[in-house]
C-alpha positions in Angstrom: 0.0 0.1 0.0 1.4 3.6 -0.9 0.8 6.5 1.3 1.1 10.1 0.5 1.6 12.9 3.2 2.1 16.4 2.4 5.4 17.8 3.7 7.6 21.0 3.3 10.8 19.2 2.2 12.9 16.2 2.7 13.0 16.8 6.4 9.4 15.5 6.2 7.7 18.0 8.4 4.1 17.9 7.6 2.5 20.7 5.7 -0.8 21.9 7.2 -2.8 22.8 4.1 -2.7 19.7 2.0 -3.7 21.8 -1.2 -0.9 23.8 -1.2 1.9 21.3 0.2 5.3 21.9 -1.5 5.6 18.3 -1.7 4.1 14.9 -1.1 6.3 12.2 0.6 5.3 9.0 -0.8 5.8 5.8 1.3 5.0 2.1 0.8 3.9 -0.1 3.7 5.8 -3.3 3.9 5.3 -6.5 5.9 2.5 -7.0 8.3 2.0 -7.1 12.0 5.1 -6.6 13.9 7.2 -6.7 10.8 5.2 -3.7 9.3 7.3 -0.7 8.2 7.1 2.0 6.0 9.8 2.9 3.2 10.1 6.5 1.8 9.9 6.0 -2.1 10.0 9.7 -3.0 9.2 13.2 -2.6 6.9 14.6 -5.2 6.7 18.2 -6.1 3.2 20.0 -6.1 3.1 22.9 -8.8 0.5 24.3 -6.5 2.9 24.6 -3.7 2.8 27.6 -1.5 4.9 27.8 1.5 2.9 30.7 2.8 -0.6 29.0 2.8 0.3 26.2 5.4 -2.5 27.3 7.8 -5.2 27.4 5.0 -6.6 29.3 1.8 -8.0 32.7 1.8 -10.2 31.9 -0.9 -13.6 30.6 -0.3 -16.1 29.0 -3.0 -19.1 31.0 -1.7 -17.3 34.0 -2.7 -17.0 33.0 -6.1 -19.3 32.7 -9.3 -20.2 29.0 -10.3 -17.7 29.5 -13.4 -15.0 30.3 -10.8 -15.8 27.5 -8.6 -15.6 25.1 -11.3 -12.3 26.4 -12.6 -10.9 26.5 -9.0 -11.8 22.9 -8.6 -10.1 21.8 -12.0 -7.0 23.4 -10.7 -7.1 20.9 -7.7 -7.2 17.9 -10.1 -3.2 18.1 -10.3 -3.3 16.8 -6.6 -4.7 13.6 -7.8 -2.5 13.2 -10.7 0.5 13.6 -8.4 -0.6 10.8 -6.1 -2.8 8.6 -8.3 -0.7 5.5 -7.4 -1.4 6.0 -3.6 -4.4 4.2 -1.8 -4.1 6.7 1.2 -3.3 10.3 1.9 -2.6 11.5 5.5 -3.8 15.0 6.1 -3.9 17.6 8.9 -6.2 19.9 6.6 -7.9 19.8 3.2 -10.3 22.0 1.5 -13.3 20.7 -0.1 -11.9 20.6 -3.5 -8.8 18.7 -2.3 -10.8 16.2 -0.5 -13.2 15.7 -3.6 -10.2 15.2 -6.2 -8.7 12.6 -3.6 -12.2 10.8 -3.6 -12.7 11.0 -7.2 -9.2 9.3 -7.7 -10.2 6.6 -5.0 -7.5 7.8 -2.7 -8.6 7.4 1.1 -8.3 10.5 3.4 -7.1 9.9 6.9 -7.0 12.9 9.3 -3.8 13.5 11.3 -3.9 15.3 14.6 -2.6 19.0 14.5 0.1 18.2 16.8 1.7 15.5 14.9 4.8 17.1 13.1 6.7 14.5 11.1 5.4 12.3 8.3 7.2 9.3 10.2 5.1 9.8 13.4 1.8 9.9 11.3 1.1 6.3 10.4 -0.5 5.5 13.5 -3.5 7.6 11.9 -3.9 5.1 9.1 -7.4 3.5 9.2 
């Protein structure tokens, strides 16, 4: 099973706002039970990455026209393309467009507590 986690960089600190994460760290779960472990496969750059948007987005769909809402949702499609081969994404926050894209791609979303800081500490939130 492949798991994606939004991170700042190779230090694997979890990025708060999934839609604007600079990178996705992609791990693969290997083994089972007491032999289960997670191997880092790669870091995938997000073209929508915006390090200033870690705490959330300033744009709201209710402030947009229907056409702007559709265009805004389409901007999020790249997120699904980046991690299409993953079965799960672990997130602190995800806007409804980000969540919708992952759901459309069949990627399960699992919530990580806000105080979890490093990707390697987030696997306990897999469900």
